[in-house]
VOKE-101352 format. One line per 2 residues: number of its first residue (from 1); their letters; for each residue x, y, z of C-alpha. Coordinates in nm, 4 decimals. Layout:
BEGIN
NUM = a = X Y Z; ...
This chain:
BEGIN
1 = xx = -16.5019 -3.0303 -10.1988; -16.7746 -3.3686 -10.3530
3 = xx = -16.6499 -3.5877 -10.0973; -16.6760 -3.3560 -9.8121
5 = xx = -17.0764 -3.3195 -9.9845; -17.1179 -3.7062 -9.9941
7 = xx = -17.0136 -3.6864 -9.6323; -17.2235 -3.4352 -9.5520
9 = xx = -17.5400 -3.6068 -9.7234; -17.4653 -3.9868 -9.5857
11 = xx = -17.4428 -3.8530 -9.1922; -17.8051 -3.6933 -9.2711
13 = xx = -17.9224 -3.9688 -9.4207; -17.7388 -4.2030 -9.0745
15 = xx = -17.9614 -3.9327 -8.8931; -18.3061 -3.9834 -9.0785
17 = xx = -18.3034 -4.3277 -9.0571; -18.1479 -4.3151 -8.6734
19 = xx = -18.4304 -4.0647 -8.5593; -18.7340 -4.2750 -8.7166
21 = xx = -18.5988 -4.6013 -8.5905; -18.5939 -4.3969 -8.2899
23 = xx = -18.9939 -4.2907 -8.3675; -19.0970 -4.6355 -8.4605
25 = xx = -18.9938 -4.8078 -8.0818; -19.1003 -4.5067 -7.9184
27 = xx = -19.4539 -4.5663 -8.0442; -19.4491 -4.9178 -8.0052
29 = xx = -19.3759 -4.8779 -7.6431; -19.7026 -4.8768 -7.3893
31 = xx = -19.7406 -4.5490 -7.1254; -19.5842 -4.7271 -6.8151
33 = xx = -19.2970 -4.8252 -6.9842; -19.2301 -4.4880 -7.1315
35 = xx = -19.2637 -4.3434 -6.7335; -18.9887 -4.5542 -6.6564
37 = xx = -18.7618 -4.4431 -6.9073; -18.8317 -4.1429 -6.8385
39 = xx = -18.7145 -4.2120 -6.4665; -18.4365 -4.3940 -6.5829
41 = xx = -18.3073 -4.0571 -6.7656; -18.4282 -3.8555 -6.4244
43 = xx = -18.1279 -4.1196 -6.2194; -17.8654 -4.0922 -6.4840
45 = xx = -17.8877 -3.6760 -6.5280; -17.9677 -3.6641 -6.1194
47 = xx = -17.6062 -3.8680 -6.1084; -17.4306 -3.6992 -6.3311
49 = xx = -17.5117 -3.3646 -6.1117; -17.4055 -3.5290 -5.7922
51 = xx = -17.0420 -3.6152 -5.9201; -16.9744 -3.3669 -6.1266
53 = xx = -17.1546 -3.0008 -5.9464; -17.3149 -3.1679 -5.5806
55 = xx = -17.0322 -3.2904 -5.4454; -16.8057 -3.0543 -5.5576
57 = xx = -17.0500 -2.7403 -5.4283; -17.1759 -2.6301 -5.0736
59 = xx = -17.4302 -2.4224 -5.1837; -17.6745 -2.4831 -5.0067
61 = xx = -17.9892 -2.2290 -5.0875; -18.3096 -2.3226 -5.1800
63 = xx = -18.3283 -2.1792 -5.5487; -18.0176 -2.3735 -5.5783
65 = xx = -18.1589 -2.6995 -5.5068; -18.4912 -2.6312 -5.6422
67 = xx = -18.3285 -2.6001 -6.0361; -18.1626 -2.8879 -5.9569
69 = xx = -18.5021 -3.1026 -5.8466; -18.6111 -2.9069 -6.1831
71 = xx = -18.3834 -3.0510 -6.4482; -18.3874 -3.4253 -6.2868
73 = xx = -18.7985 -3.4243 -6.2796; -18.7675 -3.2790 -6.6464
75 = xx = -18.8065 -3.5918 -6.8656; -19.0793 -3.7144 -6.6137
77 = xx = -19.2453 -3.4487 -6.6451; -19.2283 -3.4338 -6.9968
79 = xx = -19.3887 -3.7644 -7.0875; -19.6874 -3.7021 -6.8726
81 = xx = -19.7133 -3.3574 -7.0524; -19.6677 -3.5391 -7.3995
83 = xx = -19.9660 -3.7716 -7.3080; -20.2126 -3.5312 -7.1803
85 = xx = -20.1482 -3.3754 -7.4915; -20.1916 -3.6740 -7.6746
87 = xx = -20.5190 -3.7591 -7.5352; -20.6440 -3.4062 -7.5542
89 = xx = -20.5555 -3.4118 -7.9986; -20.7452 -3.7780 -7.9931
91 = xx = -21.0153 -3.6341 -7.8620; -21.0394 -3.3299 -8.0961
93 = xx = -20.9615 -3.5482 -8.4252; -21.2372 -3.8037 -8.3363
95 = xx = -21.5331 -3.4986 -8.2314; -21.3764 -3.4160 -8.6566
97 = xx = -21.3567 -3.7396 -8.7760; -21.7379 -3.7703 -8.6501
99 = xx = -21.8391 -3.4697 -8.8281; -21.6964 -3.5743 -9.1090
101 = xx = -21.8577 -3.9294 -9.1688; -22.2061 -3.7508 -9.0538
103 = xx = -22.1543 -3.5251 -9.3419; -22.0166 -3.8121 -9.5591
105 = xx = -22.3326 -4.0225 -9.4887; -22.5888 -3.7176 -9.5867
107 = xx = -22.7375 -3.7198 -9.2785; -22.7193 -3.3129 -9.3025
109 = xx = -22.8761 -3.3345 -9.6610; -23.1835 -3.1511 -9.6731
111 = xx = -23.5279 -3.3749 -9.7351; -23.7772 -3.3482 -9.9010
113 = xx = -24.0772 -3.2788 -9.6690; -24.3890 -3.5297 -9.6845
115 = xx = -24.7125 -3.4631 -9.5128; -24.9833 -3.6591 -9.5582
117 = xx = -25.3343 -3.5823 -9.4217; -25.6412 -3.8381 -9.3544
119 = xx = -25.9797 -3.6591 -9.3549; -26.2666 -3.9027 -9.2678
121 = xx = -26.6454 -3.8219 -9.3224; -26.9079 -4.0041 -9.1550
123 = xx = -27.3276 -4.0700 -9.1945; -27.5648 -4.1804 -9.0410
125 = xx = -27.9274 -4.2987 -9.1491; -28.2174 -4.5141 -9.0136
127 = xx = -28.4475 -4.6905 -9.2395; -28.8470 -4.5037 -9.1280
129 = xx = -29.0494 -4.8717 -9.2650; -28.8432 -5.0644 -8.9711
131 = xx = -28.6708 -4.9177 -8.6878; -28.5887 -5.2829 -8.5815
133 = xx = -28.3393 -5.2334 -8.9014; -27.9779 -5.1621 -8.8067
135 = xx = -27.8570 -4.8219 -8.8800; -27.6604 -4.7952 -9.2290
137 = xx = -27.3439 -4.6306 -9.1822; -27.1673 -4.4011 -9.4716
139 = xx = -26.8068 -4.3650 -9.4251; -26.5822 -4.1757 -9.6931
141 = xx = -26.2128 -4.1087 -9.6465; -25.9657 -3.8659 -9.8015
143 = xx = -25.6257 -3.8901 -9.8679; -25.3911 -3.5717 -9.9263
145 = xx = -24.9926 -3.5644 -10.0338; -24.7988 -3.2447 -9.9890
147 = xx = -24.4157 -3.2047 -10.0514; -24.2627 -2.8973 -9.9435
149 = xx = -23.8978 -2.7990 -10.1266; -23.6095 -2.5820 -10.0474
151 = xx = -23.5476 -2.3544 -10.3063; -23.3401 -2.0486 -10.3699
153 = xx = -23.5006 -1.6758 -10.3449; -23.5220 -1.5549 -10.6758
155 = xx = -23.4446 -1.2271 -10.5704; -23.0985 -1.3301 -10.4595
157 = xx = -22.8065 -1.0980 -10.6089; -22.5540 -1.3117 -10.4631
159 = xx = -22.4051 -1.5598 -10.7248; -22.5199 -1.8281 -10.4267
161 = xx = -22.6377 -2.1813 -10.4464; -22.9350 -2.3673 -10.2845
163 = xx = -22.9441 -2.5256 -9.9511; -22.9037 -2.8661 -10.1465
165 = xx = -22.6409 -2.7801 -10.3359; -22.4648 -2.6577 -10.0322
167 = xx = -22.4970 -2.9413 -9.8366; -22.3741 -3.1504 -10.1727
169 = xx = -22.0630 -2.9353 -10.1538; -22.0209 -2.9893 -9.7932
171 = xx = -22.0236 -3.3644 -9.8245; -21.7942 -3.3989 -10.1296
173 = xx = -21.5565 -3.1704 -9.9194; -21.5771 -3.3937 -9.5993
175 = xx = -21.4642 -3.7102 -9.8166; -21.1820 -3.5192 -9.9036
177 = xx = -21.1092 -3.4468 -9.5617; -21.0820 -3.8277 -9.4682
179 = xx = -20.7408 -3.8911 -9.6542; -20.5611 -3.7619 -9.3455
181 = xx = -20.7195 -3.9882 -9.1542; -20.7664 -4.3071 -9.4029
183 = xx = -20.3565 -4.1863 -9.4584; -20.2903 -4.2277 -9.1197
185 = xx = -20.1781 -3.8989 -9.0346; -20.3945 -3.8938 -8.7065
187 = xx = -20.3233 -4.2498 -8.5827; -20.3822 -4.5574 -8.7211
189 = xx = -20.7043 -4.6084 -8.4902; -20.8885 -4.4072 -8.7693
191 = xx = -20.7500 -4.5554 -9.0758; -20.9806 -4.8494 -9.0871
193 = xx = -21.3263 -4.6831 -9.0054; -21.2221 -4.4167 -9.2669
195 = xx = -21.1996 -4.6776 -9.5059; -21.5131 -4.8787 -9.4422
197 = xx = -21.6828 -4.5224 -9.4174; -21.5403 -4.4266 -9.8106
199 = xx = -21.6029 -4.8135 -9.9282; -21.9710 -4.8204 -9.8406
201 = xx = -22.0153 -4.4645 -9.9752; -21.8800 -4.5235 -10.2804
203 = xx = -22.1418 -4.8871 -10.2937; -22.4905 -4.6756 -10.1588
205 = xx = -22.3720 -4.4492 -10.4604; -22.3948 -4.7152 -10.7361
207 = xx = -22.6446 -4.9342 -10.6082; -22.9326 -4.8074 -10.7295
209 = xx = -22.7807 -4.9304 -11.0475; -22.6642 -5.2439 -10.9457
211 = xx = -23.0314 -5.3140 -10.8161; -23.1368 -5.2402 -11.2167
213 = xx = -22.8470 -5.5256 -11.2926; -22.9190 -5.7907 -11.0845
215 = xx = -23.2908 -5.7244 -11.0883; -23.4685 -5.5309 -11.3624
217 = xx = -23.7533 -5.3137 -11.2188; -24.0705 -5.2201 -11.3680
219 = xx = -23.9658 -5.0301 -11.6532; -23.6638 -5.2077 -11.8598
221 = xx = -23.3567 -5.0446 -11.9166; -23.1130 -5.2394 -12.1687
223 = xx = -22.7664 -5.3081 -11.9816; -22.5918 -5.0845 -12.1462
225 = xx = -22.7769 -4.8362 -12.0566; -22.7286 -4.9236 -11.6509
227 = xx = -22.3577 -4.9444 -11.7642; -22.3056 -4.5743 -11.8676
229 = xx = -22.5037 -4.4494 -11.5927; -22.2421 -4.6513 -11.3713
231 = xx = -21.9399 -4.5251 -11.5271; -22.1344 -4.1653 -11.5413
233 = xx = -22.1881 -4.1869 -11.1601; -21.7924 -4.2926 -11.1007
235 = xx = -21.7414 -3.9491 -11.2838; -21.9456 -3.7312 -11.1262
237 = xx = -21.7928 -3.4731 -10.8540; -21.8770 -3.7370 -10.6046
239 = xx = -21.7443 -4.0497 -10.7448; -21.4115 -3.8052 -10.8243
241 = xx = -21.3568 -3.7087 -10.4860; -21.4298 -4.0910 -10.3639
243 = xx = -21.1899 -4.2263 -10.6298; -20.8785 -3.9984 -10.5699
245 = xx = -20.9669 -4.1205 -10.1662; -20.9721 -4.4543 -10.2317
247 = xx = -20.6839 -4.4932 -10.4717; -20.4825 -4.2731 -10.2302
249 = xx = -20.1138 -4.3519 -10.1596; -19.9277 -4.3694 -9.8189
251 = xx = -19.7449 -4.1038 -9.6903; -19.4207 -4.2574 -9.8234
253 = xx = -19.6158 -4.2180 -10.1473; -19.4950 -4.6234 -10.1772
255 = xx = -19.8460 -4.8255 -10.2256; -20.1912 -4.7983 -10.1985
257 = xx = -20.3676 -4.7081 -9.8725; -20.6193 -4.9900 -9.9505
259 = xx = -20.3062 -5.2343 -9.9209; -20.2654 -5.2421 -9.5159
261 = xx = -20.6222 -5.3579 -9.4990; -20.6373 -5.6940 -9.7255
263 = xx = -20.9115 -5.8591 -9.4357; -21.1582 -5.6179 -9.5594
265 = xx = -21.0936 -5.6160 -9.9155; -21.2824 -5.9747 -10.0303
267 = xx = -21.6612 -5.8637 -10.1388; -21.5922 -5.4990 -10.1742
269 = xx = -21.7622 -5.3104 -10.4391; -21.5721 -5.1182 -10.6408
271 = xx = -21.8314 -5.1165 -10.9718; -21.7082 -4.8546 -11.2477
273 = xx = -21.4502 -4.6840 -11.0415; -21.1372 -4.5816 -11.2574
275 = xx = -20.8432 -4.6718 -11.1868; -20.6444 -4.4512 -11.4980
277 = xx = -20.8257 -4.1608 -11.3482; -20.6620 -3.8344 -11.5483
279 = xx = -20.6213 -3.6358 -11.2512; -20.3805 -3.9241 -11.0390
281 = xx = -20.0507 -3.8070 -11.0971; -19.8233 -3.9493 -11.3592
283 = xx = -19.5472 -4.0906 -11.1215; -19.8125 -4.2432 -10.9003
285 = xx = -20.0379 -4.3956 -11.1362; -19.8007 -4.7033 -11.1839
287 = xx = -19.8557 -4.7211 -10.7600; -20.1923 -4.6765 -10.7500
289 = xx = -20.2433 -4.9575 -11.0612; -20.0713 -5.2146 -10.7940
291 = xx = -20.3684 -5.4627 -10.6929; -20.1012 -5.7444 -10.7206
293 = xx = -20.1353 -6.0384 -10.4430; -20.4475 -5.8719 -10.2928
295 = xx = -20.7620 -6.0684 -10.2481; -21.0284 -5.9639 -10.4015
297 = xx = -21.2341 -6.2957 -10.3541; -21.6553 -6.1541 -10.4822
299 = xx = -21.5090 -5.8745 -10.5839; -21.7598 -5.6526 -10.7432
301 = xx = -21.5793 -5.4633 -11.0553; -21.8184 -5.4661 -11.2725
303 = xx = -21.7796 -5.1249 -11.5656; -21.4531 -5.0838 -11.3414
305 = xx = -21.1815 -4.9031 -11.5376; -20.8811 -5.1527 -11.5005
307 = xx = -20.6894 -5.0762 -11.7796; -20.2704 -5.1370 -11.7502
309 = xx = -20.3826 -5.2090 -11.3736; -20.1237 -5.5142 -11.2159
311 = xx = -20.3582 -5.8064 -11.0817; -20.0407 -6.0415 -11.0868
313 = xx = -20.1365 -6.3096 -10.7962; -20.4532 -6.1238 -10.7294
315 = xx = -20.7362 -6.3379 -10.5866; -21.0381 -6.3228 -10.8089
317 = xx = -21.1873 -6.5905 -10.7627; -21.6004 -6.5385 -10.7612
319 = xx = -21.5423 -6.1731 -10.9162; -21.7147 -6.0110 -11.0673
321 = xx = -21.5701 -5.8842 -11.3858; -21.8575 -5.8564 -11.6634
323 = xx = -21.7825 -5.5362 -11.8272; -21.4833 -5.4519 -11.7187
325 = xx = -21.2023 -5.2832 -11.9598; -20.9085 -5.5136 -11.8658
327 = xx = -20.6572 -5.3770 -12.1947; -20.3258 -5.4468 -12.0822
329 = xx = -20.3451 -5.5282 -11.7541; -20.2397 -5.7886 -11.6177
331 = xx = -20.3525 -6.1212 -11.4831; -20.0653 -6.3227 -11.4816
333 = xx = -20.0993 -6.6036 -11.1796; -20.4641 -6.4337 -11.1251
335 = xx = -20.7264 -6.7002 -10.9610; -21.0452 -6.6448 -11.2028
337 = xx = -21.1947 -6.9261 -11.1003; -21.5813 -6.8621 -11.0751
339 = xx = -21.5819 -6.5137 -11.1692; -21.7697 -6.3358 -11.4142
341 = xx = -21.5951 -6.2478 -11.7141; -21.5993 -6.1901 -12.1042
343 = xx = -21.3049 -6.3357 -12.3255; -21.3437 -5.9911 -12.5251
345 = xx = -21.2513 -5.7992 -12.2396; -21.0086 -6.0976 -12.1487
347 = xx = -20.8257 -6.1246 -12.4803; -20.7333 -5.7710 -12.4656
349 = xx = -20.4539 -5.7992 -12.1002; -20.1433 -5.7780 -12.1110
351 = xx = -20.0489 -6.1459 -11.9890; -20.2308 -6.4207 -11.8748
353 = xx = -19.9578 -6.6701 -11.8008; -20.0584 -6.9387 -11.5561
355 = xx = -20.4298 -6.7624 -11.4362; -20.6559 -7.0431 -11.3698
357 = xx = -21.0099 -7.0918 -11.4490; -21.2755 -7.3358 -11.4631
359 = xx = -21.3563 -7.5544 -11.7380; -21.6923 -7.4189 -11.7293
361 = xx = -21.5365 -7.0796 -11.7676; -21.3858 -7.2209 -12.0777
363 = xx = -21.6882 -7.3358 -12.2233; -21.9046 -7.0458 -12.1139
365 = xx = -21.6798 -6.7993 -12.1589; -21.3988 -6.8489 -12.3862
367 = xx = -21.4810 -7.1579 -12.6352; -21.7659 -6.9794 -12.7870
369 = xx = -21.5623 -6.6568 -12.9033; -21.2600 -6.7887 -12.9137
371 = xx = -21.2715 -7.0770 -13.2340; -21.6228 -7.2366 -13.2213
373 = xx = -21.7988 -7.2654 -13.5883; -22.1207 -7.3777 -13.6104
375 = xx = -21.9916 -7.7130 -13.6499; -21.7893 -7.7453 -13.3186
377 = xx = -22.0508 -7.6085 -13.0666; -21.9145 -7.7138 -12.6914
379 = xx = -22.1557 -7.9628 -12.6279; -22.1401 -8.1678 -12.9630
381 = xx = -21.7719 -8.2224 -12.8923; -21.6379 -8.5238 -12.8115
383 = xx = -21.4180 -8.5710 -12.4477; -21.1263 -8.6357 -12.6356
385 = xx = -21.1985 -8.3226 -12.8451; -21.2994 -8.0845 -12.5827
387 = xx = -20.9459 -8.2169 -12.4038; -20.7711 -8.1180 -12.7209
389 = xx = -20.9432 -7.7393 -12.7430; -20.8791 -7.6661 -12.3904
391 = xx = -20.4986 -7.8065 -12.4457; -20.4707 -7.5957 -12.7523
393 = xx = -20.6232 -7.2965 -12.5595; -20.3820 -7.3001 -12.2987
395 = xx = -20.0805 -7.3679 -12.4991; -20.1961 -7.0422 -12.6711
397 = xx = -20.2290 -6.8424 -12.3699; -20.0603 -6.9912 -12.1186
399 = xx = -20.3581 -7.0018 -11.8926; -20.4248 -7.3305 -11.6760
401 = xx = -20.7747 -7.4926 -11.6156; -20.9090 -7.6766 -11.3277
403 = xx = -21.2362 -7.8615 -11.2705; -21.4505 -7.8178 -10.9806
405 = xx = -21.2381 -8.0142 -10.7200; -20.9587 -7.7977 -10.8242
407 = xx = -20.7100 -8.0746 -11.0111; -20.5324 -7.9665 -11.3373
409 = xx = -20.7257 -8.0672 -11.6731; -20.5075 -7.8413 -11.8895
411 = xx = -20.1635 -7.6141 -11.8818; -19.9232 -7.5301 -12.1204
413 = xx = -19.6875 -7.8135 -12.2566; -19.3290 -7.6914 -12.2623
């Protein structure tokens, strides 16, 4: 009984693998190649019918031959019907994607109307004593500003919400509905546009706080307050929706969808994103945290929660990791040269084996908080003392320090 069940499972697995392989092979073929394959199948069907039926039959009725023609031509007819059906579905999906893009971008949000009114009053007077003198003109300008807001009527008896709140809810819903397009359920052609839309939405959502960090405005806010704003925005309903879709797995649940777009990851802005988001399923968390070997050069990861994230071999050249949480993160073989980080967080990572940094990274971001004393300020150390400090650090952490020319200055001694 067990042997029979085992053979059934093997047969089922073999059928699924062959079906998947055939589907992949068929999808890669052009439309003309598919028509030729269908025509070849029609020829085979005709030959089979001819040698088994037609040669042995003396039937000459029109219905008999029409039935044979129908059978022979059915493969080509089916392929052509499939083309038309695919084109129709693509048109429908394209219209749906365009509508979702409009909702995600917020073009449907009701705007506050600002009305400007300019009133100009003029009066003319003439000096009576001398008619030669020019007329004196007195001009008075009045500017009026008014704003119009949409408001829910006070006498609404139903448990509803305002037009603005409804538009925001529609925007959040549209973000969730982008997941099938991002995952490739409706074809590969929608995946990259969906990803670009999602990452642009995240950057736009955090841009105001990032601007305050880069260039403090008229009203100064401490950096800690701005970082809290970044984290709170990431935990807002819109931030949660974007996090769930951006960190979603592919259809096989084997890896992050964003791993399929390595060319768009450099310079990506994921400031404040939480890779330890509680609503991500526990089984999927490990794969959702896998950023190993990705090119994240110049990525903006300020205030991101990267706890337990796998950054093994990641290119973090010139990335901004200030205020990012790195507890238990795997930074082995990661390239941190020119990156912005703090030793306070870096030291909490699970592994720093062969992670790459520069001398300036060590002297500015690490040494003052590592073992520097008042009598051992970096600038006051001699060159041999500086080399000794870097070597000691590399022996402890197993990191590698480079100079600006890319030459190894210090690494762990075996």
